[in-house]
C-alpha positions in Angstrom: 103.8 33.2 85.0 102.9 31.8 81.9 104.0 29.0 80.9 103.0 26.7 77.7 103.9 23.4 76.0 102.3 21.6 73.2 103.3 17.8 72.4 103.8 19.2 68.6 105.1 22.8 68.9 105.0 22.7 65.0 101.6 23.6 65.4 101.7 26.8 67.1 104.9 27.4 64.6 102.3 27.0 61.6 99.4 28.9 62.8 102.3 32.0 63.1 103.6 31.3 59.5 100.1 31.3 58.3 99.0 34.6 59.1 102.5 35.9 58.7 101.8 37.0 55.3 98.8 38.2 55.9 98.9 40.8 58.8 101.5 42.7 59.8 101.1 43.3 63.4 98.8 41.1 66.0 98.8 40.6 69.6 98.3 36.9 71.0 96.0 37.2 74.0 96.4 34.9 77.1 94.6 33.7 79.9 94.1 31.2 82.1 91.6 29.4 79.6 92.9 29.8 76.2 95.6 31.5 74.2 93.6 34.1 71.9 94.5 35.6 68.2 92.0 38.2 66.3 93.4 40.4 64.0 92.5 42.1 60.6 95.0 42.3 57.5 95.1 46.3 56.6 92.8 46.5 54.0 90.1 45.7 56.5 89.0 42.2 54.5 90.5 39.5 56.3 89.6 38.3 60.2 92.0 36.2 61.7 90.3 34.8 64.6 92.5 31.3 66.3 91.9 30.4 69.8 93.5 27.4 71.8 92.6 26.1 74.7 94.8 25.4 77.7 93.2 21.7 77.3 94.9 21.6 73.8 98.3 21.6 75.3 100.3 18.8 77.1 101.0 22.0 80.1 99.2 25.3 80.3 100.0 27.8 83.0 98.7 31.8 82.9 98.7 33.3 86.1 97.9 36.5 84.9 96.2 37.8 81.5 99.1 38.8 79.4 99.2 40.4 75.7 102.4 39.7 73.5 102.8 41.7 70.4 103.4 40.3 66.9 104.9 41.5 64.3 105.6 40.4 61.2 
């Protein structure tokens, strides 16, 4: 099971909106310890590397590693 709740959900929305114009595809990796996004733009010029530790969330639970696809 995966559950994550931020006190201010708009923070995660702002992160996604910040990278959606830069990259077309990305994977959001969820583990017991963190949520991580690492991807490159199509020209291989820019690298996006975002990590949110479980402590950053009001509530966080990830029973097994998950990979969530992101496509803009």
